[in-house]
Structures are given as C-alpha cells and as structure tokens.
N, C-alpha and C positions, 0 to 999 in steps of 0.2 A: 430668422426672419432678423434680424437688429431695431432692435423694443428698445432701446433705455426713453425714459420718458425723464430723467431731469439728465440728462449728458448734457446737454444746453443750453437750459434751463444756468445748470447751473457755470456751465464757463462764461453766466454772460454777468455772475456775481462774483468768481471770481479772478480775479489778471493778476498779469507778471507790471514789474511798473517802467513802465514806457514812456518814451513825450507821442500825444495826439499831434496828427498835421491834422485844418484847417480844409477846407477844397471848397474847391469855385464850383462855379454852375455848372459848367461844361464835362469838367471830374461828375458829380452828383449826380447828371442827368446821365450818362453813360453807365454807371453803374446802373441806373433803376434801367432803363433801356438791355442790359446787359438781366441783369433780373427776368425779364420780362420773355428776353428772347431762351434764356434757359428753362425758364419756368416750362416756359409748350412745350417745349423742345424733348422732356427729356421725363413731363411730371403726368402719368397716362390718367391721377385723378383732380385734376388743374376744374374742371369743368361739370364738376360730378354733383356740388351744391351752383353750382357760380356760373355759370353762361360765360360767354366768350366775348358781348360787346360789353358786358358790369364785370372784366377783370378788363378787357382793355378802359371801361372808361377812371376802370381809379387811379391803375400806372399815367391818362395823362391824368386824370384828377392833383395826384402826385408827385406830378413835373411842376404843371403852374405850379405849387404852392413853393419850386426852389428858387432862391434866392441869391443872390451873388458868392457869398462868402459864408461858409458853415462846416459847424464840427462833428464831428462824424457821428457823434453819440445824436446826433438831430437828423442826416440819415439815417441812425438808425432807428429809430422814432417809424423815419416812413417805410425804412424796408418791414416792418415791424405789424404796421398799420397792415399794409396792402399782404405780405402771412396769409394775418389774419381773416383778409375775403377768400383765403380757398378753401377753405374750415378747413384744413386738414389740419388734425392733431400732432403728427408725426411731420409737415413742417415748419421747420425750428429752426429758429437763426440766434447767432454770440456774437456780441460787438465783439473786435480786435481788443485786444489787450491789452493794449498802449492806451486808446479811449476811454476805456471798464476803471480802468486806473483813477487816467484826469477828471473823472465825471467825478470816484469817490472821496478823489480829496478837495473834491474841490468846491463839497456843501458842506451842509450840517442835517441830518440825517432827523427823524422823530423815533425819539428811544421809544417807542412801544414795540412791543410784539401785540399780534392783535385776533383772532379766532374769529368765523364771520358762525354762524347757528342760522342755519335757514338765507337772507338775506339782510342781515342783521348783521353789523362788524364789533364787538369787543375789547375784552380790553383780556389782556393771559397774564405777559408782565413787562415793568418796566423798568426802566434808571435814567431815573430823575429826583432827583429832590423838592420839586416845584414842584404844589397842587396833588392832593395828594389822591391814587385812581389805588380803586382795590379788581380783581379778580371779577370778571363777568360782571366786568361793567358796562349801560353801551354805552357805545361813540355812537354820536348820530350826525357829526357837522365838524368836519378839520377847517378851518380858519377857513371857518362862512358855508365852503359849498356842504347840502345834503350827502352822506355816505354811498346814498343810490348814486346821486351823482360821480365821485368822486371812484365809481364803484366798474360804472359805465366808461368813464375812459379812460380806465384798464384795460376791462374787457375789451375796448377797437383792440388791443395792441397783445393777445394772443390768440394763437393756434390753436383750435378745438375741431374734429371731429360736430360737421354737419353746425348745427344749431346747441348742442352740447357746455351748457354753467357749470355744469361740476366737480370738471377738472379746476376749470376757472377758478372758481371760492376757492378748491385745496391750493394750490400755486401764489395766491393773490396774497391768502396770508401766513407762507411759508418763507414771501419775503417783500412784505407790505411796505416795509419803509421805501423799499430803496423803489419799487414798481412807482410809489407818488411823489419824489422825487423825479424822477425821470419822465412820466406817462404827465399829470396833472399837476403841479409845482415847483419844480429846478427850480427855483428864483428862493425857495423858505426858507428858512433859518429860526424862527417861532411856528407854534403850534396851536391857536389856541382850537380847545379840543367844548366842543356843547358833551355835556355825561348826561345820561342818565346814570342814576344811581341803582343802587342795590336798595331801595328806601322805596324808588318811583322818582324821587327829586333831580329836579334837573336844576346842575348847575355850572360853568364857566370854568379851562383853565387853561393853563398859560403856559406853556412848553416850550425851553429854548433846548435847539438841537444839538446831536451831537457829531466828535466824529467816528464815520466808520469806523475804526479799526477798537472806538471805547466801547462796543454796540455788539461786540464778536456774542458775548457776554445769552444774546437777549435770541441768538440764532436758535432755529425752530429742531431737531433730527430730523433728515429723508421721514417714510417708514420705514421700516427695516424689512430686507430679501431675502438672505439666504436663506429663508427657514419653513421649511417640512416638518408638520409638529403632528400627531394621530394623539390623544389621549383621551377613556372614559369616564361621563362621571354622569351623574345618579341615577338621569335620566334620558342619557340621548350620547352622540359620543360627540368630540369635537377637531374638525380636522382643521391644520392652516399653513395654504401654503401662499408664500410671502413674493416668486416671483419663478414663470415658469423658462427668466433666461439661465440658459446650461450655460456659460459662462460662468457664472453667481453658484451658481448649488456648482461647478464640480468643487474650485477656488475654493467653496467649502470643506468641501471631502461628501457632499449631500452624494445621490445615485438615485435619481426622482423616480425612473425606471423603476428599478427595486423599492423604492416607499410608496408605491401605488398598491403591486401587485402584493407584499406583507399586509400593506393596510389593509384591503379591500379582502385580502383570506384574512383577517383577522377580525375582520366586523362579520362577517357571514358563522364563522364559526359564535363570533361572543351572539347571534343574533340578536344585532342590534337594529328596529327600530325607527332611531332618531338617528341626523346626519347636520348638523352646523354644519359649513363645511362653506371657513373663515375667504375670501378672498381680498379684503381692502386690503389699499397701499403693495396691492399685485401691478403693478407698468408692467407686462408681460414678457414679450420671452419668443420661445419655438416652438414655430406652429405645431408638430406632432407632438411636442407636448399638451398639447394644450387638447387636440384632437385626443391623443387619446385619454386622457383626465376623464373625458367624455362616454368617451365608450363603456366602465366602469357604472352610467348612472343610468343609458340606454336602451329603451326594453325592443330595439329594432334597428335593425342594420340604414347608418344612416349617412347623412354626405354630411362636409365639417365649410367647405369653398363651394360656390358654383363653378367664380371662375377666377382667374388670376391676370388682369390684363397689363399691356405695354403700347408704350409707341414706338408709333415706327425708325425714332432713333436707337432705340434703345439696343443695345447690344454684349448684356451682360451675361448673368450663372443662367440656365436653361433652356430650357426649346422649350421653341416658337413656334406656330403654328396660326395663320392668318384663316379665322374663319368667323361670315359671317360680316363682313366689311369689322372686324376687333383683329387684333395680338392677344394671340391667349398661348398661355404658359400651360404647355399639356404634361413636362416631364412634375409636378411637385406633388407630393403623395399625400397630400391634406387636402388633394382633386377627388379621392380615391370615396368608394362606397367603405365606412369601416362596421366594424362590425361589431355587439356587445361580447362584452368579456365575460366569459365562466363567472367570476365572481362578482359580480356585478353590484350592487347594492339596493335592495326589493325594498326601500323602508322610505321614509320621507323626508324628506331634503333638502334645507334651511339655507338658502346661499345668504353670505352677506357681503355687499360691494359700496364703497365709494367712489369718488372725484376720484380716485387716487387709482382705482380699479379699472386699468387701459391697455385699446391694443390688443395680444395673447387675454389674455387677462377678459375682453368685451365678445368675445366671440367666444369663448368658454360658455359665460355665463350667456349671447343672445343664444345659440346653440338649443343651452339646457331649458333657457325661457320658453321659445318656439315651442320647442315639443311636448312644456310642459311638464320637464321632470326636474320639479326644483320649484318653491316659492321662496322669494326677494325679500332682504329685509331691508336698508339702509337708505344709499340715497342712491340713483342713478350711478349708472357707468360710465367713466369716464372718456371713454372709447364706445362709436357706435356702431348700432343694432345693423346695419345697411355694411360691414365691413366694413377698412381703409384702407390706407393706402403706403402702402412702407418697405417695409422687402431689403430689396437692392437697393443701396439710397448712392447717389453723389456727393460731396459734398460742393460749393457751389464758393468761391471769393471773388468776388466784386472787386475790382482790377486796382480804381482807387482806396474807398474808405477799405479793404482790406474788411468787411463785413463778411463773416460764413454762412453761410447757409444750409442747412439739411433739403436736397432733394429728392423723397424718396420713388422709386421708377415699378411699386411692383402696385395698383390699382387689386385689391380682393372685394369679391363679391361674398356675404358666408353668405350660407345653403337655408335659407328662409325664405322663400318666393312668397308673394306676399302680401306682409307682415304691411302696418297701420304704423312705423314710428320711424316714419323716412326725419334723417336729420337726427333723429335722438338717439338719445342709449334706452339700454334693458331699464326700466323703468323700474321702481320696483313694490311688487305687490305694495306694503307696507313704507312711506316713505316714514321716515323719523330724523328731524331736526328734536336737539337734546334742548331743554331746559334750561337760562342762563343758573339753577339752580342745580344740575345736571352735568352743566358742564364746571363748579364750580369742583365741587362733589369726587369730578373722574371715573364720574362713575360707565360703563359699558350702555347703552342706553338699547345698541343694537341687536345685541347678543341677550339685554334680559328681556327685551321684546320674545326675541328664538325659543325663549326658556320659556316664558305665556303661554307661545300658540304651544308647545311640545306638552306641556302641563295640561292644557284642554285636550287633547287627543284622549 
C-alpha cells in the first residue's frame, strides 16, 4: 500500500519558480466538475463518512462561490475545502509548483514556529527583533482572531480520516505560517499577537512579516522514519519502529522481517516482562508489515482486514469479485487469518502513539487495541479505527489549474466488528498533553508515563 503521509503536503510547501496563471470562471467550474466526476468514479471510500447528497451539496456550494477571475491558489483552497468533506486522510492535494512559488513570493509570513499542546497554541521558536517572545508562551489571538478560530479555519482544509483532529494539529504546527497565510489571512504582513507570558500575564506583541526564504531556519524536521531499534532498559525493553514502509527501510539497509525475528527471540530469551512499543511519528507503509508485527503479540489466530472494496471503474492491481453488492479484493494477504508467532511477546505491552501514527500504523494500533493486547498512551492515532482508503492510487491533475489530487482506490475495513469508535482513531487509555513547562524542558512525558506505569507493576 502506498501510504506516505507527508509527500503531497510537502509538495504544497516546496515548489519550482514558474509563473502562475489566473483562471476564468468557466475553467474553474470545469476543474471542480472534473474533481467531482473522478471522485465518484474511483474513490471507493467517498461516502464512508459523508453521504452522496452531502458531497453534492458541498460541490454546488463551491461552484456558487466561483468568481469571474481567480488565482490558482484560490481554486486550490476550494479543492482542499472539498477534500476535507471526504474525510479521507489519504485523499490529499498539492498546488502546482508555479502557483505555489508565486504565493510564497507574494506574501510576508509570520516569523514564528509553533506547537499545539492540546488545543492551545504555543511559541516554539521565532525569528524577529520586534517584541520579545519566549518558548512556551501561549498565543491567544493573531490579528484579533482567537486561536481557536484560526485553528478551525485551517482545519477546514485538511484531509483526515473520519473526524480525527490529532493529525491536523501535528500537520498544522509543522507548516503553521504557510497555512495561516493561505487559509486565514492572505493579505497579512503585520501580526499582532496576544501573548500569555510564562508568568501568566498578558501582553500584545506586533511583528512584521518576513519573506519565505528568510524563515527556513524555523522549519521543523519531520519525524525520523527509517528507524528500527530495540534496547533493553532497567525495567522494560524499548522498541521503536519509525515506519512500515519497505522502500524507506530498504534504502536505509534495514531488514524489517529479520529485525522482528531477532528482537522477539531476544525478548523471549531475556524473559522481558514489559515492552514499550513507540509508534509515534510512524506514517504507515506496507500492510503485511503491520500484520506481521501484530502476530508477535497475538495470543490467538486473528484477522487483520475484514474486507477491501473498490468501485466499478477500478481496473488496477489485484483480483476482484462481486459479492453482496460490493466489489471485493480477494488476493490480498492481509485478508487471511494470521497465526501467532512462536516467539510472541507474552508480557505487558505499552504502545505510544501520536497524530502522526497513520495508515498502516493506525491499523496495527487498532487490531492491538481491539483485542486488548496492549495499553495505549499519548495522542489519538491520526489514522482511523474503521480502516482507511488508500492502497492502489492514481493522481488526478485538474486540466486548467494543474492542481494535483491523490485518488486512493482501495477502501479497507479493519477486522474489528462491533467497535464503538466510528470515525475516530485509537483513543489512548492514557491521553497525555505536555504542560508548557514540560514542553520548554523537552520532556518526553508520554514515555515517562509509561515508565511510571511499569514501575507500579
């Protein structure tokens, strides 16, 4: 399954220096209709959370807002608004490089990097000589708009599985200055901030915007991916799996199957009683890598996927049969019954997740959670408990604007019949939000909580 959580988001941010063209109303309307037609034709999960009449309502609403002439960036905003209504985290889009370059070079951006702690927004770093800021100070308003409203407006344009917000928070903080300019206040060049200081006092700080290229030093690194690690600590063993993507792991010279085999054999020989499995930042990857990991924790045979559906128009990889009014994949290994591994871990398992824990990673978390094979700490997973629509995908390029959309074509349903988490991810047993003081100190409060629970065993 092709499941790179960041690829299209990064394409939005980093473009080539070409000249953007404006669109007339007829061109914009044709692009919107092209999007609607192709979503209905190929996206098997289009109506998983949003019924057909609602999809049509939103498309008609957008068409009513089309003006005589607009920039590509304006149409792009309408496209992201529509894809948000599909409620599919893999249905992502990228602005064409020329339009993206033009947008970045026409605006002055907020020279501050931020972090969300829960629903609140905090200063992480800054590049300005105007008004003193400190890491850990809370931002209450930006240009008179409460942060809650700023967040809501940005979230209206982010794709996510179902009704999950955890991944929206992580993505928004990563590219906050870009999203604020694009979705909230395109004309802003000065930024009046209401700040709650570390002493609890309020003050107002006004900062001039800066050119995009001058702010590269504020860019946050994406979570490290190609990591497979196991180390043994005083009271527990710690396993970190940064991705389930075979391409990334193979390029880094890492053998996933061998890592699991060696690790779980070593855990058994050591007689380990507690294992912390850190899946934070893991954006997914290969289905069978996920199912294989679960088999090392399973105490009985289990199913990983219940079914995989495609539309009538699908003609890609895999065997498909018609059953019960559905077009069902029949050739995917994930649909089979998986057996527990001989060296399965029989101690207590503590799984750490966050909003980046997406796609295959969320599938792993879901199956472990459903069977009660682990205790979860951290944030709700960014991927859905129900499953997702991903797998074999195609790229749609809108003919006039050049906006690209990833159209996933396999709708997965995880084998978790009867759950009560419709439209949500795995909600941790111990939801954890760092305090500002812990954020400033760089404390790993999620791991610390796991250590605390282990210490009480």
